[in-house]
LUMROSE-300469 format. One record per residue (C-alpha): residue in one letter; x, y, z. Coordinates in steps of 0.25 Angstrom, whole numbers, plus 2048, in hexadecimal, padded with zeros to 3 digits. Example, Ala and Ser with C-alpha at 12.3 -4.5 7.8 and 13.67 -1.06 7.14 Angstrom:
BEGIN
a8317EE81F/s8377FC81D/
This chain:
BEGIN
mEE620989D/eEE51FB897/pEE21FA888/tED51F5885/kED51E787F/eECE1E6872/qEC21DD872/pEC21D2867/hEB81D585C/vEAC1CB85C/tEA21CB850/rE941C7855/dE881C584D/pE7D1CD854/dE731C484F/lE791B7853/sE801BA860/gE741B8869/rE701AC861/gE7D1A5863/tE7C1A7872/fE6E1A1872/qE7219586A/nE7D192874/qE7219387F/eE69189877/kE7517F875/sE78180884/fE6B178889/pE6E16B880/aE7C16C884/kE7916C892/aE6F161891/aE7915988A/dE8315C895/tE7915889F/vE7614A898/tE85148896/sE8814B8A5/cE7D1428AA/iE821368A1/qE901398A6/tE8B1388B4/eE8412B8B2/vE901258AB/aE9912A8B7/eE901248C1/mE8F1168BA/cE9A1108C2/tE951148CF/kE8C10B8D8/eE821168DA/fE801178CB/lE7D1088CB/hE731088D6/rE6C1148D0/rE6B1108C2/fE691018C5/pE601018D2/iE600F18D1/tE6E0F18D7/tE690F78E4/wE5E0ED8E7/lE630E08E0/pE6E0DD8EA/qE630DC8F5/yE590D58ED/nE530C88F2/fE4A0BD8EE/sE3E0C28F7/aE3F0CF8EF/fE400C88E2/iE330C08E4/qE2C0CD8E8/dE310D48DC/mE2D0C98D3/lE1E0C88D8/aE1D0D88D7/gE230D78C8/lE180CC8C5/tE0D0D58CB/vE120E18C3/aE120D88B6/lE030D58B8/tE000E38B8/lE0A0E78AD/iE070DD8A2/pDF80E28A0/qDFB0F08A3/sE070F1899/mDFE0EB88E/aDF30F5891/yDFD101891/aE020FC883/eDF40FE87E/vDF510D884/aE0110F87C/gDFB10A86F/lE030FE86F/qE010EF86E/pDFF0E887C/qE0D0E187B/yE140EE87B/gE0F0F0889/lE170E388D/yE230E7885/sE230F488D/sE220EC89B/fE2E0E389D/mE3B0EB89A/sE390F58A4/cE370EB8AF/fE450E58AC/vE4C0F38AB/yE460F88B8/iE4B0ED8C0/lE590F28BD/lE571018BD/gE4A1048C5/sE4C10B8D2/cE3D1098D7/kE390FA8DB/dE2A0FD8D8/iE2A1038CA/tE260FC8BE/iE291028B0/gE200FE8A4/pE1510389B/tE0B10D8A1/aDFF11489D/iE0512289B/mE1111D893/gE0711588A/iDFE122888/mE0B12A885/tE1012087B/nE0211E874/pE0312986A/fE10125864/vE0B117862/vDFD11A85D/qE00126854/nE0C11E84D/dE0511084E/nE1310A852/pE18105860/dE2610985C/fE23117861/aE2011186F/vE2D10986F/lE3611586B/lE2F11E874/cE32114880/fE4111587C/lE4212487A/mE3B126887/gE4411D88E/cE50124889/vE4B13288E/iE4812C89C/vE5612689D/lE5C133899/vE5413A8A3/gE581308AE/lE671318AA/lE661408AB/rE5F13E8B9/lE531478B6/gE4A13F8BF/fE4814B8C8/lE401528BD/vE341498C0/eE321518CD/fE2E15D8C6/iE221578C0/sE1615B8C9/fE0C1508CD/pE001578C7/vE071578B9/tE0A1488BB/aDFC1448C0/gDF614C8B5/fDFE1458AA/iDFB1378AF/sDED13A8B1/aDEB13F8A3/aDF313389D/sDEA12A8A5/iDDD1308A0/tDE212F892/iDE7121894/gDD911C89A/sDD212488F/sDDA11D884/qDD510F889/lDC7112888/kDC610C87A/sDCC0FF87E/lDC30FF88A/lDB7100882/gDBB0F8876/iDBA10486C/kDC2108860/gDCC114860/sDDA118861/gDDA125869/nDE3125876/dDE2133879/fDD8138884/lDCF13F87A/dDD013586F/sDCD12A878/wDC013087D/eDBC13586F/nDBE12786A/lDB6121875/fDAA12A872/kDAB127863/nDAB118865/iDA4116872/qD9910E86A/dDA3104866/tDA6100875/rDA80F1877/pDA00EB883/gDAA0E0885/dDB60EA886/vDAF0F488F/tDAB0E9898/lDB80E3899/gDBF0F089A/vDB60F58A5/cDB70E88AD/tDC70E98AC/iDC70F78B2/iDBE0F38BD/lDC60E68C0/lDD30EE8C0/lDCD0F98C9/iDC80EE8D3/gDD60E78D2/rDDD0F48D5/kDD40F68E1/mDD70E88E6/kDE50EC8EB/dDDF0F48F6/fDD90E78FC/tDE70E08FD/gDE90E390C/gDE80D490F/rDF60D2908/rDFD0D5915/sDF30CE91E/sDF70C3928/sDEC0BA923/aDF00B1917/vDE30B2911/rDE20C1911/rDF00C290C/fDED0B8901/lDE00C08FD/gDE80CD8FE/nDF30C88F5/tDE90C38EB/iDE10D08EA/wDEE0D88E8/iDF30CF8DD/iDE50D08D6/sDE60DF8D8/iDF40E18D2/sDF20D78C7/rDE40DD8C3/nDE90E28B5/sDEE0D48B1/iDE20CD8B7/vDD80D58AF/vDE00D48A2/iDE10C58A3/iDD20C38A6/sDCE0CC89A/mDD80C5891/iDD20B7895/lDC40BC893/aDC70C2886/yDCE0B5881/vDC20AC886/lDB80B587F/qDC00B5872/tDC10A6872/kDB10A5873/gDB00AF868/yDAD0BC86F/eDB60C986E/pDB00D3878/fDBD0DA87A/kDC80E1871/lDD50DA874/tDE30DE874/gDE60D5868/eDF30CE864/vDFF0D286C/aE0D0CF867/dE140C386D/gE210C2874/lE2B0CB879/pE2E0D9872/pE390DA868/fE460E086E/gE4C0EB867/pE4F0FA867/pE43103866/pE3F108858/fE46114854/sE3E115847/tE3010F843/vE25110839/sE1811883C/hE0D119832/nE15113827/eE2011E82A/tE2E11A82F/lE3212383B/nE40124840/fE4412884E/eE4313784C/dE35135846/mE3112D852/aE3713685C/rE30142856/iE2313B858/yE26139866/gE29148868/tE2814D877/sE2313F87B/lE3213B87C/lE33144888/sE2514388E/vE2313488E/pE30131895/fE2D13C89F/iE1F1368A2/sE261288A4/iE3012E8AD/lE251358B5/eE1D1298B6/tE281208BB/iE2E12A8C5/aE2112D8CB/iE1E11E8CD/aE2C11C8D3/kE2A1278DD/sE1C1228E1/fE221148E5/sE301198EA/kE2A11A8F9/gE311278FB/kE3F1228F6/aE4612B8EC/vE431278DD/dE4F1288D4/aE4712E8C8/sE5312E8BF/qE5611F8C1/eE4711C8BF/mE481248B2/fE5411C8AE/aE4D10F8B0/lE401148A9/gE4811989D/lE5010C89B/sE4310489D/nE3D10B891/iE4A10B889/lE4B0FC88A/gE3C0FA889/sE3C10087B/fE450F4877/vE390EB87A/rE2E0F4873/sE2A0FB880/fE22107880/pE2511288B/tE2410E899/aE241148A7/gE221118B5/sE1410B8B8/fE0D10F8C5/sE031048C5/rE0D0F98C3/tE170FF8CD/aE0C0FF8D7/vE0A0F18D5/nE180EE8D6/nE190F58E3/aE0D0EE8E9/sE130E18E5/gE1E0E38EE/vE2A0E48E4/kE370E68EA/tE400EA8DE/pE3F0ED8CF/lE420DE8CC/gE330DC8CD/gE340E18BE/lE3B0D48BA/mE2E0CC8BC/tE250D78B6/gE2E0D78A9/vE2F0C88A8/mE200C78AA/vE1E0D189E/lE280C9895/mE200BC898/aE130C3895/lE190C7887/gE1F0BA885/lE130B1889/lE060B988A/tE050C387E/sDFC0BA876/tDF20BA882/fDF20CA882/aDEA0CA875/yDDE0C787D/iDDF0D3887/pDD30DC885/kDD60EA882/aDCB0EF88B/tDD30E8897/lDE00EF894/aDD80FC893/gDD20F98A1/vDE00F68A6/iDE51048A1/iDD910C8A6/sDD91058B4/aDE81098B5/vDE71178B0/vDDB11B8B7/fDE311C8C4/mDEE1248BE/vDE51308BD/eDE813A8C9/yDD913D8CC/eDDD1448D9/mDE614E8D2/iDDA1548CB/pDD315A8D7/lDE015F8DD/lDE41668D0/wDD716C8CF/rDD71728DD/tDE51788DB/kDE417D8CD/sDD717A8C7/rDD81848BB/qDE517E8B7/tDE01708B8/lDD41738AF/fDDD17A8A5/rDE716E8A4/cDDC1648A3/
């Protein structure tokens, strides 16, 4: 019979033994997360020397060798067309964000150049959007400082690039369409409501849904007839211009006259935002020279290009100096929600215009994130893919992302040469541009569908 081995004596604290195991489990998740990030970075570094990595991370290397002069002309025409939509829209969306109009232009050109190198979808245009504007607005308005918009742009870009490097693009697939439609519809209604004060020419600073309507009924007696007339006429003209694109069948006609008329109608339709802004600007200028001021104007716009420099990691708000930690604390969970919504917007647009082809969601995130990071160095506020401008780009027959070159150049020219004229743009016109854009973002057809399926839950969520 073998002698029994004496077990070593172990002294255990009965109060702490279970707690120690629990603490080890707690530490395991951060450790695993760190290992995952490290592993993904190591994989990226290991693949850097391969041809496949070059084509995946820089899609320009796949289409540039086959590029020709015919495609270049088509891209430049498409880029010019997009610029005619982007310039007035960007200034309007800056107003939504609570910023001066020039910040819309600051946010419009860097992404055009970045996407040429990194973009995998020829049609997508990245820039200011109404939803990004409304999500940026609280930080700008509450702190009365545009630095919060610029730093948010930088931090959002960092989060998106990290998600792209970790190849987490598949997570977007788990978001149901009703959730997406509900969010976009609610944001659109809020944005439209926030523009009522500018449309009517009344005072007020509320941008939330309830605050906007409360402000409307409180100051309705101060409505300015000139602003109302101009704003309503702007919306009507924009809706007519939008409908005109349905009558462009003559563009492919064998008759030269019908083809000319079809192309003319199409150009007017896609340039409708620029046309109404230019007309209203000229009208305001002429009336002011004759001593009349029937409209509230945008006012002085800063001249020239934005200063190039790193985003502000400290600032002053209400006579109090805030460091980076203070600013990050103010953002709170928006540091995750704003990038998430930007990703959702951009990937949804990429899928809509992919024509059945697979979309590299992680690469689109990489391009979107770097666009925001570099944009923050030129005072940009958060950007995302724009459905309306992407549709214009597609309808213009763009062949490659190089169309963004002309768009970016046109924005820079507007900043360098035209900012003094932007002071005469009526606020009612910009409000009309925004309202006519967001009214089509509301998913009206989803309401009866959701009501028929789960009416009780739909009512509860409303």
